[in-house]
N, C-alpha and C positions, 0 to 999 in steps of 0.2 A: 578464260578459265574460271570455272565456278568455284568459289571459296565456300566450303561447308562450315556452318556454325557448329562448333563442338557441342554446344548445349543441346542442339536438336537431337543429338545421338546419346544424350544422357551422360556425357563425360563428366561434366562438373557436378551433376547430381550424385554420381557414385563417389567422386572425390570428396564431396562435402559429407556424404554419409560416413565415409571412412574417418574423416576428421572428427565428426561428432562421436564416433565410437572411441577414438583416442582420448578425447576430452572426458567422456563418461568414465573411461577406465583410469585415467591418470589424475583427474581432478584439476584443481587450480595450479598445481605445480608445473604443468607443462607450459612452456613459453610460446609466444607467437613464432619466434624463429624456429623452435623445434617442430612445431606443427607444420609450418611452411616447408621445412626441409623434408619432413616425412611425406608430404604431398607433392614433392618435387616442384615447388613453386618458390618464387621470391616472397619475402614477408609482405611487401606492399600488394603484390598481385593476389596472394592468398587472402589477405584481409578484405580486399575489394570483392572477390568472388564469394567469400564466406558471408559477408554482410549482405550481399545481394540475394543469396539463396536462403539464408537463415533469418534475415530481417534485423539482426543485431550483430555487433562486432564480436570476434572471438572472446575478447576480454569480458564483455558484458554477458555473453552467454555463460562463461565460466562463473561469473558472479551470481547469476540467477541460480545456477545449479548449487553453488555453495550455500547461498541464502536458503534455498529450499531444504537442503540437508540440515542446516543449522536449526531451522524452524522445527523440523521433525524431532531433532534431538532435544531441544528445549521443551517441546510438548511432552516428551517422554521423561521429563524431570532430570535431564542431565544438567550439571552445573555449567556456567558460562565457560569456565576453564576447560572442562571436559569437552564441551561442544566445540570450542575453538580447535582443540587438538584433533578431534574426530573429523572435523570438517577440513582439515589440512591447512589451517591457518597458523601463523607463527605465535599467536598469543591472544589474550583477551582484548587487547587494544585493536587488533585487526578485526576481530568479530564485532566489537563496538562500532568501529568505523563503517563496516559493511551494513549493519542495521541502520545506522544513521543515514547512510547514503540512499538506501533503497526503501526503508520503511519509516524513516523519520522518527524512530524511537530506539531506545537502547535495548539490548538483549533482555535485560531484567524486566523492563516494562512489557516487552512482548510475552515473557514467561508468566507474568502475574495474571494477565487476562481477566482483570476485574475481581480477583479473589478478595473476599471479605465485603463486597458491595451488595446492597439490596437494591434492586431496580424494579420499580413499579411500571406496569404497562397497561394499555387499553386501546381499543379501536374507537376512532372518532370520525365524524363527517368533517371534510375540509373542502376548500375551494378546488382541490385537485382530486377529489374522490376519497375513498376510504383511507384513513391515515392511522398508522400504528405509531403511538407516541409512548416514549419511555422516559422515566425520570427517577431521581432519587429524592431524598428528603430536602436536598438543597436546590433542586431545579431540574429542568428538562435536559436530558442527555442524548436523546435520539428520536428521529422522526423518519418513518418509512412510508412510502405510498404504494398502494396495491392496484393503481389504475392500469398498469402495464405488466403486472405480474400477479401471482396468487398471494393470498394472505400468508400462506405458509412460507413462501419464498421471502416475503418482506420480513417476517419474524426471524427466519434463519439468518438473513443478512445482518440484522442488528445484533442478535444473540451471538453470532460468530465473532463479533468485535470484543465481547466480554464473556467468554464461555464459562468462566468459573464464578460468575456472579449468581446471586439468588434472585429469581424472578417471581413477582407476585402480581396478579391481575388486580388493579385498583383504579377503576374509572373515576370514582368520586374524588380521590386524592389528586388526580391530575387535571380534572375538568376545569377548575378556575384558570390554571395556567394555559390550557389548550384554548379556551374561549378567547383569552387575550391574544394568544399567538396568532390565531386565525382572524382577528379583527372583529369578533362577535361582541366583545366587551372591552372596556378600557381597563388597563392595569399593567403592572410590570410582569415581565416574563423572565424569571431567573433561569439562567443556564448553568448547568453543571457539566463542564466539558471534561470528559474522561479521556486522557491521552498523555503522551509524553510531553515534557516541557516545550520541546521544539514545536510539536503539533499545535499546542495551545497558543504559542506565540503567533503561528501562522493564522489560526482561526480568529484570534483577536485582531490581527491586521486586516483580515477580510471584513470584519464588522466595521472597520473604520472607512471602508470605501463608500463614498456617497452614492445614494440611489441614482441609477442611470449612468454611472461612470464605469470604466473598465480599467484594468491594469494587467500586468504581466507577472509571471513567476519571478523573473529577475528583479523587478521593482519591489515585489514583496520580500525577496531575499535581502535586498539592500535595506529595506525599511526595518526588518527585524534584526539587523546587524550580522547577517550571515551571507554576504554577497556571493560566495562560491557554492552555496547550497541550493542551487536552482532545481536540481532533480528532486531533492528531498522536499522542497516546497511543493512541487507538483504532486508528490505522493501524499503529503499532508492535506492538500486541497481535495484530492480524490477520496480521502478517508474521512472527510468532514461528515459527522453523523447527523448534523442538524442543518441540512442543506437549504431548508426553507427559511430558517431564521439567520443562518450564517451564509451569506451569498457565496456562490461558486463562480 
C-alpha cells in the first residue's frame, strides 16, 4: 500500500497559513496549546511542523511580530509604557526584556537613535575598495564598504543606525584617523562606539580577541558576565558598525 505524504498535497502548508493568520490576529496572547488545539494537533507535533515550515518556533515568530510592532510604535514617538500596552505586553519590563533579547539594547536606546549627535563622514580608499567612514569629535563610529554594494546602500546602512543624528561631510577631519586605521600611517585610532551598554561590552570583548584566534557567542557571553545572553551577543556582533577595526 502506498502511503501518501500529506505535505505533497499542501495539507501542512494550509494548516500553517491558518496558524499564521491566528497569530497575526491575536498577537502574543495566544499560547502554543491554544494554537495546537485550533489546528487539531498536539502541541509537540504542531511545534515541529510550524518550525519546519516557518523556519522558527511559534514563540519566536510571535516575538518577532511583537518586536516589529514595538519598533514602529517607538519610531512614532509612543512612550515605552504606551508601546508595551499597544504591543500586548504586560508592562515596561517585558518590553525591556524583549529588546535586550533580540536587539541587545533597551527600548529607550532604540528610540533615541543618535539624537543630539553630530556625525562627520567621508569616502576614502581602503584595502577593500571604497570605504565610507563616519566619526564624531571623539573618534570613529562607523565604517562601510561599497565593494559589493552601491555607495548609496552603504550610506543608508550606517545612517539607519543613528537616523536622528546630524550628518556633515568632513574628509579633512577624519583623514588622520582613517590613514592610521588602514595602516597608511602610524598613530592611534580613537573609537567612539555608539550603542547600548550591552553592545559596547560585546564590542570591547571582540577587541580583546588576539589576531588569528576564534571564539563563540557563548564564550563572549560568559566573558562579559551575561552567560545566558547568547542570542543578544549574536545580535550585538551583527550590529558592530566598525567591523574592520572591531573583529567579527
